[in-house]
N, C-alpha and C positions, 0 to 999 in steps of 0.2 A: 504494500500500500504506500503510495507516494503522496504525502500531505503537501499541498501546494498553497502558498499564500496568495497566488494570483487567480486560482480557479474558484469561482463563486458558486458553481452548480456541479452536480455530478454529471458525467457524460451522458449523452442521449442513450447509448446502449445500456448503461447502468440504470438510468431512470426507467427505460422500457422493461428491463428485467425485474426491477423492483416492483413496479405496478402490476405487471402481468403475473408474476409469482404471487404477489399479495392477493390478487383477485382469485386466482385458482386455488390457493391454499385455504383462504377463508371460505370459499364455496365448498371445498373438500371437507373442511371441518364441520360445517353446517350439515352437509349430507351424511358425513360419517357418524355424527352424534345422532342424527335422525335414524340412520340404519341400525345403530346399536340399540335404539329404543323400540324397534319394531318387535312385536311378539315373535318368538322363535317358530311358532307354528303357523304364522300368517302365510297365505299363499304367495304374496308378493314380496316376502322377506328379502329375496336375493335379486330383485329386479334392478336395483340401482348399483349393485356391486361392480358389474362390468364397466360402467361409466366412471365410477369412483376409481377403479384400478387404472383405467386408461388415462384419466386426467392426473392421477397420482404419478404415473410414469412421465407425463409431460412436466409436472412439477419437479420431479427428480432431475430431469434433463435441464430445466431452467436453473435449478440450484447448482448443478455441476458446471454450467456455463458461467453463472454468477461468480463463483469462487475465483477463477483466474481473471475475469474482467475486473473484479473488485481489487484483486491483488496487484494487477499491473496498471490499473487506471489511476489517474490523479484524483485525489479526494480533497474537497475543500478543507481548509484549516478550521479548527473548532470555532464556533460562533463567538464573536467578540464578547458578548454579554454573559457567557456561561461561566459559572464558577468551576473550580477544579473538580469538586465532588460531582457536579452535574456531568461534566465531560467524562469522568471515570465511570460513573453509573451508566451513561449512554453507551460507552464502549463495551462494558460488560453485558448490557442488554443486547447489543448488536451481536456479540459473540454467541450469546445464548440463543438468539433467534437463528443464526446460521447452524449451530449445533442441532437445534430442534428441527429445523427444516430438513437437514441432511438425515438425521436419525429417524425422523417420522417417515420420510419417503423411502429410505432404504429398508426400514423395518417392514413397511407395507409390501415392498417387493419381495423381501425374504419370507414374509408371512404367506404370500401367494405361492412362492416357490416351494415352501415346505408343506402346503396344504395338499392332501392326497387326492382330492376330488377335482382338481384342475391341473391343466398343463399350460404353462406360459401365461402371459398377459395378452389377451386379445385387444388389439388397438383399433377399435371401432370397425372391426371386420376387415381391415385393410391388411394387417400382418399381425404376427404374434411375437412378443418379446419372450425369449426362452427362459425357462427356470434357471436359477444359478446355484441351486443346491438340491440335495436329495430330499425326498418327502420324509417328514418326521413329525408325528403328533406332538412330541416333546418340544422340539424347536419351534413348531408353529405356535404353541402356547407362549413360549418365551417371546417370540417376535410380536405376538398379539399384545402382550403386556407392555413391551417397549413402545409399540405403536400407540397404545392408549395413553401411557404415561407422557410420551412426548407431545401428544395432541393437547393434553391439559397444560403441560409446561409451556407449549407454544402460546396458548391462550393467555396465560399469566404474563409471559414476556411481551406479547402483543399489547396487552392492557397497559403495561409499563411504558412501552414504546409510544403508544397513542397518547397516554397521559403526559408524557414528556413533550411531545409535539404540541399538544393543546396548551400546556403551560407556557411554553416558549412563544407560541403564537398569540395567545390571548392575554396573558398576565405579565409577561416580561417586556423589556424594552424592544424596540424594533430590530436592533442588531442581534437580538437573541433568537429571532424567528428562524427556525431550521427548516420549516416546510418549503420555503422558497427555493431551497437547494435541490429538492427532489421533484419539483413541478416544472 
């Protein structure tokens, strides 16, 4: 990550990746929590799973693209009005968001790969992403727990992220507004 005193906004690719990943992951979270709440005996219990998995693979791809784009791209310097603790907390929340995005999408892929009743991830009927591990009820349960935990962790981190953006936008001085860097 190259912090720049002259760059005022994130690059267009980084902004595109940020907003597209955010939209997909927030939709996946809503659909995922909805699916988890459907009665196990409901006839339509598994209707949304193929779409959830396909968009989850797209989210994984976007996250994997984001990592080098973020690492190699220039990043605006911390907002002038931020206190040191705010900058440090922001940095920790961002690291947590990346860890949660990566572990949530990877655990979903591993969960699908270890599930004995499916083979690969069908991508909208166009092609299939192959399994990456052997079928295992034990590992499927572990992956399910990781997937669930990271979904909740992501929601907490997202809440902190949005609260920070709102605070700096609405309550702090104009030079503390961090939203303008990502729009």
